[in-house]
py3Dmol code that shows the C-alpha trace and the ligand (Angstrom):
import py3Dmol

protein = """\
ATOM      1  CA  MET A   1     -67.009 124.246-196.181  1.00  0.00           C
ATOM      2  CA  ASP A   2     -66.214 122.919-192.731  1.00  0.00           C
ATOM      3  CA  LEU A   3     -68.643 120.140-191.974  1.00  0.00           C
ATOM      4  CA  THR A   4     -66.994 118.848-188.859  1.00  0.00           C
ATOM      5  CA  VAL A   5     -69.664 117.713-186.484  1.00  0.00           C
ATOM      6  CA  GLY A   6     -69.381 116.058-183.106  1.00  0.00           C
ATOM      7  CA  VAL A   7     -71.108 113.282-181.237  1.00  0.00           C
ATOM      8  CA  LEU A   8     -71.176 113.738-177.477  1.00  0.00           C
ATOM      9  CA  ALA A   9     -69.152 110.663-176.535  1.00  0.00           C
ATOM     10  CA  LEU A  10     -69.469 110.335-172.778  1.00  0.00           C
ATOM     11  CA  GLN A  11     -72.065 107.566-172.746  1.00  0.00           C
ATOM     12  CA  GLY A  12     -74.673 105.954-174.997  1.00  0.00           C
ATOM     13  CA  ASP A  13     -74.913 104.817-178.621  1.00  0.00           C
ATOM     14  CA  VAL A  14     -72.143 107.021-179.967  1.00  0.00           C
ATOM     15  CA  ARG A  15     -70.900 104.614-182.636  1.00  0.00           C
ATOM     16  CA  GLU A  16     -74.243 104.320-184.439  1.00  0.00           C
ATOM     17  CA  HIS A  17     -74.557 108.094-184.783  1.00  0.00           C
ATOM     18  CA  ARG A  18     -70.985 108.453-185.979  1.00  0.00           C
ATOM     19  CA  ALA A  19     -71.630 105.841-188.663  1.00  0.00           C
ATOM     20  CA  VAL A  20     -74.775 107.563-189.971  1.00  0.00           C
ATOM     21  CA  LEU A  21     -73.128 111.003-190.045  1.00  0.00           C
ATOM     22  CA  ALA A  22     -70.023 109.641-191.773  1.00  0.00           C
ATOM     23  CA  SER A  23     -72.180 107.861-194.354  1.00  0.00           C
ATOM     24  CA  LEU A  24     -73.729 111.262-195.142  1.00  0.00           C
ATOM     25  CA  GLY A  25     -70.294 112.764-195.821  1.00  0.00           C
ATOM     26  CA  ALA A  26     -69.644 114.660-192.585  1.00  0.00           C
ATOM     27  CA  ASP A  27     -66.350 114.644-190.704  1.00  0.00           C
ATOM     28  CA  VAL A  28     -67.309 113.264-187.313  1.00  0.00           C
ATOM     29  CA  VAL A  29     -65.343 113.604-184.105  1.00  0.00           C
ATOM     30  CA  PRO A  30     -66.133 112.456-180.577  1.00  0.00           C
ATOM     31  CA  VAL A  31     -66.678 115.271-178.080  1.00  0.00           C
ATOM     32  CA  ARG A  32     -65.648 114.773-174.468  1.00  0.00           C
ATOM     33  CA  ARG A  33     -63.929 118.046-173.602  1.00  0.00           C
ATOM     34  CA  PRO A  34     -64.617 121.759-174.081  1.00  0.00           C
ATOM     35  CA  ALA A  35     -61.677 122.052-176.515  1.00  0.00           C
ATOM     36  CA  GLU A  36     -63.242 119.355-178.722  1.00  0.00           C
ATOM     37  CA  LEU A  37     -66.601 121.094-178.616  1.00  0.00           C
ATOM     38  CA  GLU A  38     -64.986 124.282-179.914  1.00  0.00           C
ATOM     39  CA  ARG A  39     -63.942 122.525-183.134  1.00  0.00           C
ATOM     40  CA  VAL A  40     -67.381 121.273-184.181  1.00  0.00           C
ATOM     41  CA  ALA A  41     -70.089 123.129-186.076  1.00  0.00           C
ATOM     42  CA  GLY A  42     -72.891 120.920-184.779  1.00  0.00           C
ATOM     43  CA  LEU A  43     -73.434 118.188-182.220  1.00  0.00           C
ATOM     44  CA  VAL A  44     -75.434 114.994-181.862  1.00  0.00           C
ATOM     45  CA  ILE A  45     -76.356 113.910-178.346  1.00  0.00           C
ATOM     46  CA  PRO A  46     -76.964 110.147-178.425  1.00  0.00           C
ATOM     47  CA  GLY A  47     -79.360 107.914-176.567  1.00  0.00           C
ATOM     48  CA  GLY A  48     -78.246 106.308-173.354  1.00  0.00           C
ATOM     49  CA  GLU A  49     -79.139 107.257-169.811  1.00  0.00           C
ATOM     50  CA  SER A  50     -79.783 110.954-169.312  1.00  0.00           C
ATOM     51  CA  SER A  51     -79.055 111.021-165.574  1.00  0.00           C
ATOM     52  CA  VAL A  52     -75.636 109.442-166.155  1.00  0.00           C
ATOM     53  CA  MET A  53     -74.958 111.627-169.172  1.00  0.00           C
ATOM     54  CA  ASP A  54     -75.796 114.713-167.107  1.00  0.00           C
ATOM     55  CA  LYS A  55     -73.348 113.684-164.385  1.00  0.00           C
ATOM     56  CA  LEU A  56     -70.611 113.066-166.947  1.00  0.00           C
ATOM     57  CA  VAL A  57     -71.318 116.345-168.749  1.00  0.00           C
ATOM     58  CA  ARG A  58     -70.794 118.173-165.479  1.00  0.00           C
ATOM     59  CA  GLY A  59     -67.842 115.996-164.451  1.00  0.00           C
ATOM     60  CA  PHE A  60     -66.048 116.681-167.742  1.00  0.00           C
ATOM     61  CA  GLY A  61     -66.646 120.420-167.355  1.00  0.00           C
ATOM     62  CA  LEU A  62     -68.846 120.535-170.441  1.00  0.00           C
ATOM     63  CA  GLN A  63     -72.144 121.819-169.091  1.00  0.00           C
ATOM     64  CA  GLN A  64     -71.391 125.521-169.303  1.00  0.00           C
ATOM     65  CA  ALA A  65     -69.689 125.237-172.696  1.00  0.00           C
ATOM     66  CA  LEU A  66     -72.584 123.214-174.118  1.00  0.00           C
ATOM     67  CA  ARG A  67     -75.159 125.666-172.801  1.00  0.00           C
ATOM     68  CA  GLU A  68     -73.219 128.562-174.316  1.00  0.00           C
ATOM     69  CA  ARG A  69     -72.958 126.894-177.739  1.00  0.00           C
ATOM     70  CA  ILE A  70     -76.650 126.011-177.691  1.00  0.00           C
ATOM     71  CA  ALA A  71     -77.553 129.594-176.753  1.00  0.00           C
ATOM     72  CA  ALA A  72     -75.291 130.818-179.581  1.00  0.00           C
ATOM     73  CA  GLY A  73     -77.258 128.787-182.140  1.00  0.00           C
ATOM     74  CA  MET A  74     -75.178 125.646-182.671  1.00  0.00           C
ATOM     75  CA  PRO A  75     -77.301 122.971-184.370  1.00  0.00           C
ATOM     76  CA  VAL A  76     -77.893 120.015-182.065  1.00  0.00           C
ATOM     77  CA  TYR A  77     -79.772 116.785-182.649  1.00  0.00           C
ATOM     78  CA  GLY A  78     -80.706 114.744-179.577  1.00  0.00           C
ATOM     79  CA  THR A  79     -82.136 111.234-179.634  1.00  0.00           C
ATOM     80  CA  CYS A  80     -83.923 109.786-176.605  1.00  0.00           C
ATOM     81  CA  ALA A  81     -81.603 110.621-173.669  1.00  0.00           C
ATOM     82  CA  GLY A  82     -80.237 113.349-175.961  1.00  0.00           C
ATOM     83  CA  LEU A  83     -83.742 114.788-176.290  1.00  0.00           C
ATOM     84  CA  ILE A  84     -83.994 114.796-172.494  1.00  0.00           C
ATOM     85  CA  MET A  85     -80.694 116.690-172.292  1.00  0.00           C
ATOM     86  CA  LEU A  86     -82.062 119.329-174.693  1.00  0.00           C
ATOM     87  CA  ALA A  87     -85.370 119.825-172.867  1.00  0.00           C
ATOM     88  CA  ASP A  88     -85.869 122.932-170.749  1.00  0.00           C
ATOM     89  CA  ALA A  89     -87.797 120.837-168.199  1.00  0.00           C
ATOM     90  CA  VAL A  90     -87.548 117.140-167.276  1.00  0.00           C
ATOM     91  CA  ILE A  91     -90.367 115.287-165.523  1.00  0.00           C
ATOM     92  CA  ASP A  92     -89.454 112.166-163.500  1.00  0.00           C
ATOM     93  CA  ALA A  93     -85.807 113.171-163.404  1.00  0.00           C
ATOM     94  CA  ILE A  94     -83.694 111.641-160.658  1.00  0.00           C
ATOM     95  CA  GLU A  95     -82.848 113.820-157.677  1.00  0.00           C
ATOM     96  CA  GLY A  96     -80.507 116.604-158.740  1.00  0.00           C
ATOM     97  CA  GLN A  97     -80.626 115.734-162.458  1.00  0.00           C
ATOM     98  CA  GLU A  98     -80.090 118.720-164.739  1.00  0.00           C
ATOM     99  CA  SER A  99     -80.584 119.154-168.448  1.00  0.00           C
ATOM    100  CA  LEU A 100     -78.778 121.475-170.821  1.00  0.00           C
ATOM    101  CA  GLY A 101     -82.003 122.987-172.087  1.00  0.00           C
ATOM    102  CA  GLY A 102     -82.646 124.848-175.314  1.00  0.00           C
ATOM    103  CA  LEU A 103     -85.866 123.219-176.446  1.00  0.00           C
ATOM    104  CA  ASP A 104     -88.984 124.930-175.082  1.00  0.00           C
ATOM    105  CA  ILE A 105     -90.507 121.630-173.963  1.00  0.00           C
ATOM    106  CA  ALA A 106     -91.055 119.430-170.929  1.00  0.00           C
ATOM    107  CA  VAL A 107     -90.244 115.737-171.399  1.00  0.00           C
ATOM    108  CA  ARG A 108     -91.198 112.823-169.209  1.00  0.00           C
ATOM    109  CA  ARG A 109     -88.484 110.187-168.819  1.00  0.00           C
ATOM    110  CA  ASN A 110     -89.361 106.506-169.242  1.00  0.00           C
ATOM    111  CA  ALA A 111     -92.868 107.485-170.286  1.00  0.00           C
ATOM    112  CA  PHE A 112     -93.823 104.060-171.681  1.00  0.00           C
ATOM    113  CA  GLY A 113     -94.244 101.538-168.876  1.00  0.00           C
ATOM    114  CA  GLY A 114     -94.546  97.744-168.870  1.00  0.00           C
ATOM    115  CA  GLN A 115     -94.678  95.895-172.161  1.00  0.00           C
ATOM    116  CA  LEU A 116     -94.413  99.135-174.101  1.00  0.00           C
ATOM    117  CA  GLU A 117     -91.041  99.965-172.569  1.00  0.00           C
ATOM    118  CA  SER A 118     -89.484  99.182-175.926  1.00  0.00           C
ATOM    119  CA  PHE A 119     -91.409  99.022-179.189  1.00  0.00           C
ATOM    120  CA  GLU A 120     -91.200  99.885-182.874  1.00  0.00           C
ATOM    121  CA  THR A 121     -93.772 101.606-185.035  1.00  0.00           C
ATOM    122  CA  GLU A 122     -94.253 103.392-188.334  1.00  0.00           C
ATOM    123  CA  LEU A 123     -94.422 107.109-187.723  1.00  0.00           C
ATOM    124  CA  ASP A 124     -95.702 109.765-190.070  1.00  0.00           C
ATOM    125  CA  VAL A 125     -93.353 112.778-190.062  1.00  0.00           C
ATOM    126  CA  PRO A 126     -94.895 115.325-192.460  1.00  0.00           C
ATOM    127  CA  ARG A 127     -91.731 117.468-192.640  1.00  0.00           C
ATOM    128  CA  LEU A 128     -89.777 114.450-193.902  1.00  0.00           C
ATOM    129  CA  GLY A 129     -92.398 113.382-196.441  1.00  0.00           C
ATOM    130  CA  ALA A 130     -92.923 109.762-197.494  1.00  0.00           C
ATOM    131  CA  PRO A 131     -92.276 107.041-196.547  1.00  0.00           C
ATOM    132  CA  PRO A 132     -93.092 107.029-192.812  1.00  0.00           C
ATOM    133  CA  VAL A 133     -90.235 106.685-190.346  1.00  0.00           C
ATOM    134  CA  HIS A 134     -89.635 103.289-188.791  1.00  0.00           C
ATOM    135  CA  ALA A 135     -89.225 104.439-185.182  1.00  0.00           C
ATOM    136  CA  VAL A 136     -87.497 102.383-182.477  1.00  0.00           C
ATOM    137  CA  PHE A 137     -88.420 103.386-178.918  1.00  0.00           C
ATOM    138  CA  ILE A 138     -86.235 102.151-176.022  1.00  0.00           C
ATOM    139  CA  ARG A 139     -87.295 103.264-172.540  1.00  0.00           C
ATOM    140  CA  ALA A 140     -88.182 106.429-174.353  1.00  0.00           C
ATOM    141  CA  PRO A 141     -89.306 109.834-173.139  1.00  0.00           C
ATOM    142  CA  VAL A 142     -92.408 111.643-174.324  1.00  0.00           C
ATOM    143  CA  VAL A 143     -92.783 115.371-174.858  1.00  0.00           C
ATOM    144  CA  GLU A 144     -95.549 116.391-172.465  1.00  0.00           C
ATOM    145  CA  ARG A 145     -95.546 120.128-172.963  1.00  0.00           C
ATOM    146  CA  VAL A 146     -94.622 121.993-176.121  1.00  0.00           C
ATOM    147  CA  GLY A 147     -93.990 125.683-175.563  1.00  0.00           C
ATOM    148  CA  PRO A 148     -94.662 128.353-178.179  1.00  0.00           C
ATOM    149  CA  ARG A 149     -91.088 128.356-179.503  1.00  0.00           C
ATOM    150  CA  ALA A 150     -90.989 124.632-180.297  1.00  0.00           C
ATOM    151  CA  GLU A 151     -92.678 122.877-183.192  1.00  0.00           C
ATOM    152  CA  VAL A 152     -94.083 119.353-183.179  1.00  0.00           C
ATOM    153  CA  LEU A 153     -92.588 117.167-185.936  1.00  0.00           C
ATOM    154  CA  ALA A 154     -94.288 113.897-185.068  1.00  0.00           C
ATOM    155  CA  ALA A 155     -96.782 112.379-182.669  1.00  0.00           C
ATOM    156  CA  LEU A 156     -98.024 108.857-182.023  1.00  0.00           C
ATOM    157  CA  PRO A 157    -101.609 108.033-183.092  1.00  0.00           C
ATOM    158  CA  ASP A 158    -102.757 108.768-179.503  1.00  0.00           C
ATOM    159  CA  GLY A 159    -101.339 112.289-179.773  1.00  0.00           C
ATOM    160  CA  ARG A 160     -98.212 111.862-177.656  1.00  0.00           C
ATOM    161  CA  VAL A 161     -95.445 114.027-179.108  1.00  0.00           C
ATOM    162  CA  VAL A 162     -92.206 112.191-179.962  1.00  0.00           C
ATOM    163  CA  ALA A 163     -90.293 114.569-182.256  1.00  0.00           C
ATOM    164  CA  VAL A 164     -89.794 118.322-182.027  1.00  0.00           C
ATOM    165  CA  GLU A 165     -87.778 121.076-183.627  1.00  0.00           C
ATOM    166  CA  GLN A 166     -86.880 124.601-182.626  1.00  0.00           C
ATOM    167  CA  GLY A 167     -84.674 126.455-185.093  1.00  0.00           C
ATOM    168  CA  PRO A 168     -81.332 124.614-185.103  1.00  0.00           C
ATOM    169  CA  LEU A 169     -82.396 122.177-182.359  1.00  0.00           C
ATOM    170  CA  LEU A 170     -83.948 118.836-183.223  1.00  0.00           C
ATOM    171  CA  GLY A 171     -85.025 116.072-180.877  1.00  0.00           C
ATOM    172  CA  THR A 172     -86.616 112.633-181.205  1.00  0.00           C
ATOM    173  CA  SER A 173     -87.795 110.189-178.535  1.00  0.00           C
ATOM    174  CA  PHE A 174     -86.760 107.339-180.815  1.00  0.00           C
ATOM    175  CA  HIS A 175     -83.529 106.116-182.459  1.00  0.00           C
ATOM    176  CA  PRO A 176     -83.267 106.618-186.249  1.00  0.00           C
ATOM    177  CA  GLU A 177     -79.548 105.764-186.054  1.00  0.00           C
ATOM    178  CA  MET A 178     -80.422 102.157-185.257  1.00  0.00           C
ATOM    179  CA  ASN A 179     -82.229 101.155-188.415  1.00  0.00           C
ATOM    180  CA  GLY A 180     -80.796 103.022-191.381  1.00  0.00           C
ATOM    181  CA  GLU A 181     -83.164 105.998-191.188  1.00  0.00           C
ATOM    182  CA  THR A 182     -81.014 108.949-192.269  1.00  0.00           C
ATOM    183  CA  ARG A 183     -83.480 111.785-192.833  1.00  0.00           C
ATOM    184  CA  PHE A 184     -83.192 113.302-189.339  1.00  0.00           C
ATOM    185  CA  HIS A 185     -79.400 113.321-189.573  1.00  0.00           C
ATOM    186  CA  GLU A 186     -79.648 114.892-193.042  1.00  0.00           C
ATOM    187  CA  ARG A 187     -81.912 117.571-191.613  1.00  0.00           C
ATOM    188  CA  PHE A 188     -79.393 118.168-188.820  1.00  0.00           C
ATOM    189  CA  LEU A 189     -76.540 118.475-191.342  1.00  0.00           C
ATOM    190  CA  ASP A 190     -78.627 120.953-193.390  1.00  0.00           C
ATOM    191  CA  ARG A 191     -78.921 123.076-190.242  1.00  0.00           C
ATOM    192  CA  VAL A 192     -75.155 122.829-189.752  1.00  0.00           C
ATOM    193  CA  ARG A 193     -74.491 123.955-193.333  1.00  0.00           C
ATOM    194  CA  THR A 194     -76.838 126.908-192.855  1.00  0.00           C
ATOM    195  CA  ALA A 195     -75.174 127.852-189.552  1.00  0.00           C
ATOM    196  CA  VAL A 196     -71.684 127.669-191.061  1.00  0.00           C
ATOM    197  CA  ARG A 197     -72.606 129.864-194.044  1.00  0.00           C
TER     198      ARG A 197
END
"""
ligand_1 = """\
10
LIG
N -84.557 106.123 -170.273
C -83.373 106.837 -170.684
C -83.208 108.133 -169.903
O -83.991 108.474 -169.096
C -83.394 107.129 -172.166
C -83.326 105.853 -172.957
C -82.621 105.976 -174.274
O -81.874 106.921 -174.519
N -82.794 104.985 -175.124
O -82.243 108.821 -170.122
"""
view = py3Dmol.view(width=600, height=400)
view.addModel(protein, "pdb")
view.setStyle({"model": 0}, {"cartoon": {"style": "trace"}})
view.addModel(ligand_1, "xyz")
view.setStyle({"model": 1}, {"stick": {}})
view.zoomTo()
view.show()
């Protein structure tokens, strides 16, 4: 079975995602061009800076191809800036910033101000079971609106939504790839195996 998956490698923490996916047995390739996207059965969009990533996606001629693959059901996992790229609507985007869309959600960029800009916490994710996820937030977005097609996977104790899923699309505000948490990537690879079958 072809388990070649890609990491969008224009900007952001590409290396960390590649390492987690490789440790789980996937063949991982960087994706920068439409021809590379064609060869992968699933894609991770890393954290970084969504406004820059958007510009690069368009500059590398990838926007249309990515939107088509997403619409065709390719599994995608986005972390932080990657979640922003997957959101149908972005609040506090910079002028002209576009997302790829796919997830029926609105996210607010840089939703944690001041001292909370970066923080870590234990997060209960019922779909992943025990133990809780150690979640690292870095200038993270929050999901402010969850449409009927998306499902909430995790929320902070105050109710703010930080992980969602919609069929083959998965998104987290935080960075599991940074601290050895592999369950989201395993879930993504399960979706890829199902899609390939
Ligand atoms: N603040 C960044 C953005 O708006 C996301 C930060 C991250 O990916 N760690 O894209």
